[in-house]
DSSP file (Angstrom, degrees, kcal/mol; ACC not computed):
  #  RESIDUE AA STRUCTURE BP1 BP2  ACC     N-H-->O    O-->H-N    N-H-->O    O-->H-N    TCO  KAPPA ALPHA  PHI   PSI    X-CA   Y-CA   Z-CA
    1    1 A S              0   0    0      0, 0.0    60,-0.1     0, 0.0    85,-0.0   0.000 360.0 360.0 360.0 140.1   99.7  130.1  125.6
    2    2 A S        +     0   0    0      2,-0.1     2,-0.0    59,-0.0     0, 0.0   0.493 360.0 117.2 -93.1  -4.9  102.3  132.4  127.1
    3    3 A S        -     0   0    0      1,-0.1     2,-0.5    83,-0.0    83,-0.1  -0.345  62.1-134.4 -64.5 144.6  104.2  129.5  128.7
    4    4 A Q        -     0   0    0     58,-0.1     2,-0.6    -2,-0.0    58,-0.2  -0.861   9.1-137.4 -99.4 128.1  107.7  128.9  127.5
    5    5 A C        -     0   0    0     56,-3.0     2,-0.5    -2,-0.5    79,-0.1  -0.777  25.9-161.3 -87.1 121.8  108.8  125.4  126.7
    6    6 A S        -     0   0    0     -2,-0.6    79,-0.1     1,-0.1    86,-0.0  -0.893  21.7-159.7-108.4 128.5  112.3  124.9  128.1
    7    7 A L        +     0   0    0     -2,-0.5    14,-0.3    77,-0.1     2,-0.1   0.776  64.8 103.2 -72.5 -25.7  114.8  122.2  127.1
    8    8 A T        +     0   0    0     12,-0.1     2,-0.3    16,-0.0    14,-0.2  -0.363  65.6  41.8 -66.3 130.2  116.7  122.5  130.3
    9    9 A G  E    S-A   21   0A   0     12,-2.5    12,-3.0    -2,-0.1     2,-0.4  -0.898  93.9 -39.6 137.5-164.0  116.1  119.7  132.8
   10   10 A K  E     -A   20   0A   0     -2,-0.3   114,-3.1   114,-0.3     2,-0.3  -0.883  53.0-177.2-108.5 133.3  115.6  116.0  133.1
   11   11 A W  E     -AB  19 123A   0      8,-3.2     8,-2.3    -2,-0.4     2,-0.3  -0.911  13.8-163.7-130.9 151.2  113.5  114.1  130.5
   12   12 A T  E     -AB  18 122A   0    110,-2.5   110,-2.7    -2,-0.3     6,-0.2  -0.981  14.8-147.4-132.6 147.6  112.4  110.5  129.9
   13   13 A N  E >   - B   0 121A   0      4,-2.0     3,-2.0    -2,-0.3   108,-0.2  -0.498  35.7 -89.6-111.1-179.8  111.0  109.0  126.6
   14   14 A D  T 3  S+     0   0    0    106,-0.8   107,-0.1     1,-0.3   105,-0.0   0.592 125.5  50.6 -64.2 -12.4  108.5  106.4  125.5
   15   15 A L  T 3  S-     0   0    0      2,-0.1    -1,-0.3   105,-0.1   104,-0.0   0.369 121.2-104.3-103.9   2.6  111.2  103.6  125.7
   16   16 A G  S <  S+     0   0    0     -3,-2.0     2,-0.2     1,-0.3    -2,-0.1   0.558  71.7 144.4  87.3   7.9  112.4  104.6  129.2
   17   17 A S        -     0   0    0     19,-0.1    -4,-2.0    20,-0.0     2,-0.3  -0.524  35.2-149.7 -76.2 149.7  115.6  106.4  128.2
   18   18 A N  E     -AC  12  35A   0     17,-2.4    17,-3.2    -6,-0.2     2,-0.3  -0.942  15.6-179.6-122.7 144.3  116.6  109.4  130.2
   19   19 A M  E     -AC  11  34A   0     -8,-2.3    -8,-3.2    -2,-0.3     2,-0.5  -0.995  15.8-151.8-139.6 151.0  118.5  112.6  129.4
   20   20 A T  E     -AC  10  33A   0     13,-2.6    13,-2.2    -2,-0.3     2,-0.5  -0.986  11.9-163.5-121.6 125.1  119.5  115.7  131.2
   21   21 A I  E     -AC   9  32A   0    -12,-3.0   -12,-2.5    -2,-0.5    11,-0.2  -0.920  11.1-145.1-109.6 125.9  119.9  118.9  129.3
   22   22 A G        -     0   0    0      9,-3.0    -1,-0.0    -2,-0.5   -13,-0.0  -0.007  46.1 -50.6 -73.3-175.0  121.9  121.8  130.9
   23   23 A A        -     0   0    0    -15,-0.1     2,-0.6     1,-0.1     8,-0.3  -0.278  53.1-125.9 -59.8 141.2  121.2  125.5  130.6
   24   24 A V        -     0   0    0      6,-0.1     6,-0.2    -3,-0.1    -1,-0.1  -0.832  29.3-140.4 -90.6 122.3  120.8  126.9  127.0
   25   25 A N    >   -     0   0    0      4,-2.6     3,-2.1    -2,-0.6    -1,-0.0  -0.075  30.3 -89.1 -80.8-176.1  123.1  129.7  126.5
   26   26 A S  T 3  S+     0   0    0      1,-0.3    -1,-0.1     2,-0.1    30,-0.0   0.706 128.2  54.4 -65.0 -20.5  122.5  133.0  124.6
   27   27 A R  T 3  S-     0   0    0      2,-0.1    -1,-0.3    28,-0.0    29,-0.2   0.421 120.7-108.4 -92.2   0.3  123.6  131.4  121.3
   28   28 A G  S <  S+     0   0    0     -3,-2.1    26,-2.3     1,-0.3     2,-0.2   0.498  73.5 141.1  89.6   5.4  121.1  128.6  121.8
   29   29 A E  E     + D   0  53A   0     24,-0.2    -4,-2.6    -5,-0.1     2,-0.3  -0.505  22.5 169.3 -86.4 148.4  123.8  126.0  122.6
   30   30 A F  E     - D   0  52A   0     22,-2.4    22,-2.6    -6,-0.2     2,-0.3  -0.978  16.2-161.4-151.1 162.9  123.4  123.3  125.3
   31   31 A A  E     + D   0  51A   0     -8,-0.3    -9,-3.0    -2,-0.3     2,-0.3  -0.935  22.8 135.6-140.7 160.5  125.0  120.1  126.6
   32   32 A G  E     -CD  21  50A   0     18,-2.2    18,-2.0    -2,-0.3     2,-0.3  -0.914  43.6 -83.3-175.4-157.1  124.0  117.3  128.7
   33   33 A T  E     -CD  20  49A   0    -13,-2.2   -13,-2.6    -2,-0.3     2,-0.4  -0.966  25.0-157.3-136.4 151.2  124.0  113.4  129.1
   34   34 A Y  E     -CD  19  48A   0     14,-2.7    14,-2.7    -2,-0.3     2,-0.5  -0.998   3.6-168.5-131.9 134.2  121.8  110.7  127.7
   35   35 A R  E     -C   18   0A   0    -17,-3.2   -17,-2.4    -2,-0.4     2,-0.1  -0.951  18.0-149.9-124.0 106.7  121.2  107.2  129.2
   36   36 A T        -     0   0    0     -2,-0.5     3,-0.1    10,-0.4   -19,-0.1  -0.451  14.2-160.8 -77.9 147.8  119.5  104.9  126.7
   37   37 A A  S    S+     0   0    0     -2,-0.1     2,-0.4     1,-0.1    -1,-0.1   0.486  78.7  53.6 -98.3  -6.3  117.3  102.1  127.9
   38   38 A V        +     0   0    0      2,-0.0     2,-0.3     0, 0.0    -1,-0.1  -0.970  60.0 156.9-133.2 144.0  117.6  100.2  124.6
   39   39 A T        -     0   0    0     -2,-0.4     6,-0.0     2,-0.1     0, 0.0  -0.984  38.9-141.9-160.7 151.5  120.6   99.1  122.6
   40   40 A S  S    S+     0   0    0     -2,-0.3     2,-0.3     2,-0.0    -1,-0.0   0.395  81.7  83.2 -96.5   3.3  121.5   96.5  119.9
   41   41 A T  S    S-     0   0    0      2,-0.1    -2,-0.1     1,-0.1     4,-0.1  -0.708  74.2-138.1-103.4 158.0  124.9   95.9  121.5
   42   42 A S  S    S+     0   0    0     -2,-0.3     3,-0.1     2,-0.1    -1,-0.1   0.458  70.2 114.4 -89.7  -1.4  125.7   93.5  124.4
   43   43 A N  S    S-     0   0    0     30,-0.2     2,-0.2     1,-0.1    -2,-0.1  -0.286  81.9 -90.2 -67.0 154.8  128.0   96.1  125.8
   44   44 A E        -     0   0    0      1,-0.1     2,-0.3    29,-0.0    -1,-0.1  -0.469  45.7-116.3 -65.8 133.3  127.2   97.8  129.2
   45   45 A I        -     0   0    0     -2,-0.2     2,-0.3    -3,-0.1    -1,-0.1  -0.552  38.0-173.6 -73.8 131.4  125.2  100.9  128.7
   46   46 A K        -     0   0    0     -2,-0.3   -10,-0.4   -12,-0.0    26,-0.3  -0.876  34.5 -92.0-121.4 152.9  127.0  104.0  129.8
   47   47 A D        -     0   0    0     -2,-0.3   -12,-0.2   -12,-0.1   -28,-0.1  -0.455  47.8-157.2 -60.0 138.4  125.9  107.7  130.1
   48   48 A S  E     -D   34   0A   0    -14,-2.7   -14,-2.7    -2,-0.1    23,-0.1  -0.938  14.8-110.9-125.4 144.3  126.8  109.4  126.9
   49   49 A P  E     -D   33   0A   0      0, 0.0    21,-1.7     0, 0.0     2,-0.4  -0.403  28.2-163.7 -75.0 149.7  127.4  113.1  126.2
   50   50 A L  E     -DE  32  69A   0    -18,-2.0   -18,-2.2    19,-0.2     2,-0.4  -0.989   6.0-174.5-131.7 144.5  124.9  115.2  124.1
   51   51 A Y  E     +DE  31  68A   0     17,-1.8    17,-2.8    -2,-0.4     2,-0.3  -0.997  19.3 147.5-135.9 136.4  125.6  118.5  122.5
   52   52 A G  E     -DE  30  67A   0    -22,-2.6   -22,-2.4    -2,-0.4     2,-0.3  -0.924  34.8-124.9-157.0-178.9  122.9  120.6  120.7
   53   53 A T  E     -DE  29  66A   0     13,-2.2    13,-2.3    -2,-0.3     2,-0.4  -0.978  11.8-149.2-135.8 150.7  121.5  123.9  119.6
   54   54 A Q  E     - E   0  65A   0    -26,-2.3     2,-0.6    -2,-0.3    11,-0.3  -0.962  26.8-119.9-116.2 137.3  118.0  125.4  120.0
   55   55 A N        +     0   0    0      9,-2.5     9,-0.3    -2,-0.4     5,-0.2  -0.674  40.4 163.6 -76.8 120.4  116.7  127.9  117.3
   56   56 A N        +     0   0    0     -2,-0.6     3,-0.3   -29,-0.2    -1,-0.1  -0.051  29.2 123.2-126.8  30.8  116.1  131.1  119.1
   57   57 A I  S    S+     0   0    0      1,-0.2    -1,-0.1     2,-0.1    -2,-0.0   0.929  92.3  19.9 -58.4 -47.4  115.9  133.5  116.1
   58   58 A N  S    S-     0   0    0     -3,-0.1    -1,-0.2     0, 0.0    -2,-0.1   0.260 105.7-117.4-106.8  10.9  112.4  134.7  117.0
   59   59 A K        -     0   0    0     -3,-0.3    -3,-0.1     1,-0.1    -2,-0.1   0.917  45.2-168.0  52.8  46.4  112.4  133.7  120.6
   60   60 A K        -     0   0    0     -5,-0.2    -1,-0.1     1,-0.1   -55,-0.1  -0.263  27.1-133.1 -64.0 151.6  109.5  131.3  120.0
   61   61 A T  S    S+     0   0    0      1,-0.3   -56,-3.0   -57,-0.1    -1,-0.1   0.651 105.4  42.4 -82.6 -13.6  107.8  129.8  123.0
   62   62 A Q  S    S-     0   0    0    -58,-0.2    -1,-0.3    23,-0.1    23,-0.1  -0.694  91.2-166.8-128.9  78.8  107.9  126.3  121.4
   63   63 A P        -     0   0    0      0, 0.0    21,-2.9     0, 0.0     2,-0.2  -0.232  17.3-127.9 -76.4 153.5  111.4  126.2  119.9
   64   64 A T  E     + F   0  83A   0     -9,-0.3    -9,-2.5    19,-0.2     2,-0.3  -0.634  36.3 170.9 -86.3 155.2  112.9  123.7  117.4
   65   65 A F  E     -EF  54  82A   0     17,-2.1    17,-2.4   -11,-0.3     2,-0.3  -0.959  22.2-157.1-156.2 168.8  116.2  122.1  118.3
   66   66 A G  E     +EF  53  81A   0    -13,-2.3   -13,-2.2    -2,-0.3     2,-0.3  -0.981  12.3 178.2-149.1 151.3  118.7  119.4  117.4
   67   67 A F  E     -EF  52  80A   0     13,-2.2    13,-3.1    -2,-0.3     2,-0.4  -0.991  19.2-136.4-152.4 160.5  121.4  117.5  119.3
   68   68 A T  E     -EF  51  79A   0    -17,-2.8   -17,-1.8    -2,-0.3     2,-0.5  -0.932   9.3-156.5-116.5 135.2  124.0  114.7  118.8
   69   69 A V  E     -EF  50  78A   0      9,-3.4     9,-2.4    -2,-0.4     2,-0.8  -0.976   3.7-158.5-114.4 126.8  124.7  111.8  121.2
   70   70 A N  E     - F   0  77A   0    -21,-1.7     7,-0.2    -2,-0.5     2,-0.1  -0.867  24.5-134.8-102.2  97.7  128.1  110.3  120.9
   71   71 A W        -     0   0    0      5,-1.2     3,-0.3    -2,-0.8     5,-0.3  -0.298  13.4-159.7 -65.8 131.6  127.6  106.9  122.4
   72   72 A K  S    S+     0   0    0    -26,-0.3    -1,-0.1     1,-0.2   -25,-0.1   0.431  87.3  45.6 -90.9   0.8  130.3  105.8  124.9
   73   73 A F  S    S+     0   0    0    -27,-0.2     2,-0.3     1,-0.2    -1,-0.2   0.324 114.9  32.9-125.1   3.8  129.6  102.0  124.7
   74   74 A S  S    S-     0   0    0     -3,-0.3     2,-2.2     2,-0.2    -1,-0.2  -0.989  84.6-102.9-154.8 157.9  129.3  101.4  120.9
   75   75 A E  S    S+     0   0    0     -2,-0.3    28,-1.4    28,-0.1     2,-0.3  -0.438  84.6 103.2 -82.7  67.3  130.7  102.8  117.6
   76   76 A S  E     - G   0 102A   0     -2,-2.2    -5,-1.2    -5,-0.3     2,-0.4  -0.974  52.0-156.0-149.3 159.2  127.7  104.8  116.8
   77   77 A T  E     -FG  70 101A   0     24,-2.1    24,-3.3    -2,-0.3     2,-0.4  -0.987   8.7-158.6-136.4 140.8  126.3  108.3  116.8
   78   78 A T  E     -FG  69 100A   0     -9,-2.4    -9,-3.4    -2,-0.4     2,-0.4  -0.983   0.9-161.6-123.3 134.7  122.6  109.5  117.0
   79   79 A V  E     -FG  68  99A   0     20,-2.3    20,-2.0    -2,-0.4     2,-0.4  -0.945  10.2-166.6-110.3 139.5  121.3  112.9  115.8
   80   80 A F  E     -FG  67  98A   0    -13,-3.1   -13,-2.2    -2,-0.4     2,-0.3  -0.945   7.2-177.5-120.8 142.0  117.9  114.0  117.1
   81   81 A T  E     +FG  66  97A   0     16,-2.4    16,-2.6    -2,-0.4     2,-0.3  -0.990  24.6 120.0-136.2 148.9  115.8  116.9  115.8
   82   82 A G  E     -FG  65  96A   0    -17,-2.4   -17,-2.1    -2,-0.3     2,-0.3  -0.937  49.1 -92.8-174.2-165.9  112.5  118.1  117.2
   83   83 A Q  E     -FG  64  95A   0     12,-1.9    12,-2.2    -2,-0.3     2,-0.7  -0.999  23.6-129.7-142.8 141.4  110.4  120.7  118.8
   84   84 A C  E     - G   0  94A   0    -21,-2.9     2,-0.3    -2,-0.3    10,-0.2  -0.807  37.7-173.3 -90.8 108.8  109.6  121.6  122.4
   85   85 A F  E     - G   0  93A   0      8,-3.3     8,-2.4    -2,-0.7     2,-0.6  -0.692  29.1-139.9-104.7 153.3  105.8  121.8  122.7
   86   86 A I  E     - G   0  92A   0     -2,-0.3     6,-0.2     6,-0.2   -81,-0.1  -0.966  35.1-144.8-102.6 112.2  103.4  122.9  125.4
   87   87 A D    >   -     0   0    0      4,-3.2     3,-2.3    -2,-0.6     6,-0.0  -0.063  29.2 -89.8 -76.1-179.4  100.6  120.4  125.1
   88   88 A R  T 3  S+     0   0    0      1,-0.3    -1,-0.1     2,-0.1    -2,-0.0   0.759 128.4  52.2 -62.4 -27.2   96.9  121.1  125.7
   89   89 A S  T 3  S-     0   0    0      2,-0.1    -1,-0.3     1,-0.0    -2,-0.1   0.352 122.1-105.7 -92.3   6.9   97.2  120.2  129.4
   90   90 A G  S <  S+     0   0    0     -3,-2.3     2,-0.2     1,-0.3    -2,-0.1   0.544  76.0 136.1  85.6   6.6  100.1  122.7  129.8
   91   91 A K        -     0   0    0      1,-0.0    -4,-3.2   -86,-0.0     2,-0.3  -0.628  57.9-114.4 -88.8 146.4  102.8  120.0  130.0
   92   92 A E  E     -G   86   0A   0     -2,-0.2    31,-0.8    -6,-0.2     2,-0.4  -0.650  36.7-179.5 -78.0 134.0  106.2  120.3  128.1
   93   93 A V  E     -GH  85 122A   0     -8,-2.4    -8,-3.3    -2,-0.3     2,-0.7  -1.000  20.7-149.4-135.9 133.0  106.7  117.6  125.5
   94   94 A L  E     -GH  84 121A   0     27,-2.6    27,-2.6    -2,-0.4     2,-0.6  -0.903  10.9-165.3-104.6 114.9  109.7  117.0  123.1
   95   95 A K  E     +GH  83 120A   0    -12,-2.2   -12,-1.9    -2,-0.7     2,-0.3  -0.867  24.4 171.1 -94.4 121.4  108.5  115.5  119.8
   96   96 A T  E     -GH  82 119A   0     23,-2.5    23,-1.4    -2,-0.6     2,-0.3  -0.911  30.5-159.4-134.5 157.3  111.7  114.2  118.1
   97   97 A M  E     -GH  81 118A   0    -16,-2.6   -16,-2.4    -2,-0.3     2,-0.3  -0.959  23.3-164.7-126.4 151.5  112.9  112.2  115.2
   98   98 A W  E     -GH  80 117A   0     19,-2.3    19,-2.0    -2,-0.3     2,-0.4  -0.936  20.7-151.5-137.9 156.5  116.4  110.5  115.1
   99   99 A L  E     -GH  79 116A   0    -20,-2.0   -20,-2.3    -2,-0.3     2,-0.6  -0.999  14.9-159.9-122.7 127.5  119.0  109.0  112.9
  100  100 A L  E     -GH  78 115A   0     15,-2.5    15,-2.4    -2,-0.4     2,-0.6  -0.931   5.4-163.2-108.8 118.8  121.3  106.4  114.4
  101  101 A R  E     -GH  77 114A   0    -24,-3.3   -24,-2.1    -2,-0.6     2,-0.2  -0.914   5.7-169.0-106.6 119.3  124.5  105.7  112.5
  102  102 A S  E     -G   76   0A   0     11,-3.1     2,-0.3    -2,-0.6   -26,-0.2  -0.666  34.6 -94.6 -98.2 158.0  126.4  102.6  113.3
  103  103 A S        -     0   0    0    -28,-1.4     2,-0.4    -2,-0.2   -28,-0.1  -0.548  36.2-147.2 -71.1 130.7  129.9  101.8  112.1
  104  104 A A        -     0   0    0     -2,-0.3     6,-0.1     1,-0.1     3,-0.1  -0.849   7.8-143.4 -98.9 137.5  129.9   99.7  108.9
  105  105 A D  S    S+     0   0    0     -2,-0.4     2,-0.3     1,-0.1    -1,-0.1   0.745  84.6  13.5 -70.2 -23.9  132.8   97.3  108.5
  106  106 A D  S >  S-     0   0    0      1,-0.1     3,-2.1    -3,-0.0     4,-0.2  -0.992  78.1-112.0-152.1 152.9  133.0   97.9  104.8
  107  107 A I  G >  S+     0   0    0     -2,-0.3     3,-1.1     1,-0.3     4,-0.2   0.773 115.9  63.3 -60.4 -24.1  131.6  100.4  102.3
  108  108 A D  G 3  S+     0   0    0      1,-0.2     3,-0.4     2,-0.1    -1,-0.3   0.699 100.3  53.8 -72.6 -15.8  129.4   97.7  100.9
  109  109 A D  G X  S+     0   0    0     -3,-2.1     3,-1.5     1,-0.2    -1,-0.2   0.352  77.2 102.3 -95.2   5.7  127.6   97.5  104.2
  110  110 A D  G X   +     0   0    0     -3,-1.1     3,-1.6     1,-0.3     4,-0.3   0.813  67.4  69.6 -58.8 -30.3  126.8  101.2  104.3
  111  111 A W  G 3  S+     0   0    0     -3,-0.4    -1,-0.3     1,-0.3     3,-0.2   0.758 104.3  39.7 -61.7 -26.0  123.3  100.5  103.3
  112  112 A K  G <  S+     0   0    0     -3,-1.5    -1,-0.3     1,-0.2    -2,-0.2   0.297  92.4  88.9-104.4  10.6  122.4   98.9  106.6
  113  113 A A  S <  S+     0   0    0     -3,-1.6   -11,-3.1    -4,-0.2     2,-0.5   0.559  75.9  65.9 -91.2  -8.1  124.3  101.3  108.9
  114  114 A T  E     - H   0 101A   0     -4,-0.3     2,-0.3    -3,-0.2   -13,-0.2  -0.956  56.8-175.3-120.6 127.5  121.6  104.0  109.5
  115  115 A R  E     - H   0 100A   0    -15,-2.4   -15,-2.5    -2,-0.5     2,-0.3  -0.815   8.6-155.5-113.8 155.8  118.3  103.6  111.4
  116  116 A V  E     + H   0  99A   0     -2,-0.3     2,-0.3   -17,-0.2   -17,-0.2  -0.971  25.2 138.8-132.5 149.8  115.6  106.2  111.8
  117  117 A G  E     - H   0  98A   0    -19,-2.0   -19,-2.3    -2,-0.3     2,-0.3  -0.912  35.0-120.4-162.9-171.6  112.9  106.5  114.5
  118  118 A N  E     - H   0  97A   0     -2,-0.3     2,-0.3   -21,-0.3   -21,-0.2  -0.991  16.9-168.7-146.7 157.2  111.1  108.9  116.7
  119  119 A N  E     - H   0  96A   0    -23,-1.4   -23,-2.5    -2,-0.3     2,-0.5  -0.978  15.3-144.8-141.3 150.7  110.6  109.5  120.4
  120  120 A I  E     - H   0  95A   0     -2,-0.3  -106,-0.8   -25,-0.2     2,-0.3  -0.986  20.9-161.3-119.4 121.5  108.4  111.6  122.5
  121  121 A F  E     -BH  13  94A   0    -27,-2.6   -27,-2.6    -2,-0.5     2,-0.3  -0.800   6.1-171.1-103.2 142.4  110.0  112.9  125.8
  122  122 A T  E     -BH  12  93A   0   -110,-2.7  -110,-2.5    -2,-0.3   -29,-0.2  -0.941  39.5 -86.2-126.6 155.0  108.2  114.2  128.8
  123  123 A R  E     -B   11   0A   0    -31,-0.8     2,-0.7    -2,-0.3  -112,-0.3  -0.352  40.4-125.4 -63.2 135.1  109.7  116.0  131.8
  124  124 A L        -     0   0    0   -114,-3.1     2,-0.4    -2,-0.1  -114,-0.3  -0.701  23.1-148.5 -80.3 114.2  111.0  113.6  134.4
  125  125 A R        -     0   0    0     -2,-0.7     2,-0.4     1,-0.0  -114,-0.0  -0.717   7.4-144.4 -88.0 130.7  109.4  114.5  137.7
  126  126 A T        -     0   0    0     -2,-0.4     2,-0.5  -116,-0.0  -116,-0.0  -0.790  19.4-117.4 -96.8 140.5  111.5  113.9  140.8
  127  127 A V        -     0   0    0     -2,-0.4     2,-0.6     2,-0.0    -1,-0.0  -0.629  25.2-155.3 -79.6 122.9  109.8  112.7  143.9
  128  128 A K              0   0    0     -2,-0.5    -1,-0.0     1,-0.1    -2,-0.0  -0.883 360.0 360.0-101.0 120.2  110.2  115.2  146.8
  129  129 A E              0   0    0     -2,-0.6    -1,-0.1     0, 0.0    -2,-0.0   0.481 360.0 360.0 -72.5 360.0  109.9  113.7  150.2
């Protein structure tokens, strides 16, 4: 496929979380915002900044990438890594894995402070009237 998978735009994942990724610059860097639909805290969910890079060494049409989300409502940080794919139907899909690091009160609690998971993001289509 000659289609280029582009990170820029609005995305939603299998849990209902939404993110917006801005333009990817010539060095592969990008920024955006993430609004999670799921949390283990009782705090009000807020939009949180994300910063990342896309690997563009060989200008692949389905690039790998990584980004960090610095949560604005809890003492935690998540790093995502993944690849932007064009699926068989021609749609863009982000396949990701993540590590969520929560703040541990003590070094002895370090063992329970990191969670791992995966998400599949699809482009969020806006309804045009």
